[in-house]
Every structure is written in C-alpha cells, then in structure tokens.
C-alpha positions in Angstrom: 10.2 80.6 -9.3 11.8 80.4 -12.7 13.1 83.6 -14.3 15.5 84.3 -17.2 18.6 86.3 -16.1 20.6 87.7 -19.0 19.3 85.0 -21.3 19.8 82.1 -18.9 17.0 80.3 -17.1 17.4 80.4 -13.3 15.4 79.3 -10.3 15.1 81.9 -7.4 13.3 82.0 -4.1 12.8 85.8 -3.8 9.8 87.6 -5.2 11.0 91.2 -5.2 13.7 92.5 -7.6 16.0 93.9 -5.0 16.1 90.7 -2.9 16.4 88.5 -6.1 19.4 90.5 -7.2 21.1 89.8 -3.8 20.2 86.1 -4.0 21.8 86.1 -7.5 25.0 87.7 -6.2 24.5 91.2 -7.4 25.1 93.0 -4.1 28.4 94.8 -4.9 29.0 97.7 -7.2 26.7 99.7 -9.5 24.4 97.8 -11.9 21.6 98.7 -14.3 18.5 96.5 -14.3 15.5 95.8 -16.6 12.5 93.5 -16.1 10.8 92.3 -19.3 12.5 95.0 -21.3 11.6 97.9 -19.0 14.4 99.8 -17.3 14.1 99.7 -13.5 15.8 102.6 -11.5 17.7 101.5 -8.4 15.2 103.4 -6.1 12.3 101.3 -7.5 13.8 97.8 -7.2 12.2 97.2 -3.8 8.8 97.9 -5.4 9.1 95.5 -8.3 7.3 92.2 -7.7 8.6 89.4 -9.9 6.5 86.8 -11.6 7.1 83.3 -13.0 8.9 83.6 -16.4 10.0 87.2 -16.0 13.1 88.3 -18.0 15.7 90.2 -15.9 18.6 91.9 -17.5 21.6 93.1 -15.4 24.4 95.2 -16.8 27.5 96.3 -14.9 29.7 99.1 -16.2 33.1 98.2 -17.5 36.2 100.3 -17.7 38.4 100.3 -20.8 38.3 101.6 -24.2 
C-alpha cells in the first residue's frame, strides 16, 4: 500500500501502524507518531489500521540546544 511518511511517498506491506513502523525501521528508541494529522499514542499504535494514501508523521526526540 502507498502511504506518505514524513512527506515522502513509500510503499509498505503492513496494514497496522505498529507493524508498519517496524517495517520502516522505527523499532529502536522513543518516537512520536501521527496519522493524517492526528497524534497516535504509543499504546494505540496496534489498534490503528492504515489505508492507502494515509499520511504518517514520525518524530524522534533530539538532544542539544
């Protein structure tokens, strides 16, 4: 299925957010996620079904200042 990840079109096989994040390489460290502009808490990622054309945003915290 085609989705947009952080503004870049990608093709994924998984249909649930949690599994799609793993497929895309986001399995280490804390991240924040949103699907179609709606924040998705970590505990709800397994429940979120993805659809063709969904927009996923992934943000990882950075240190510095």
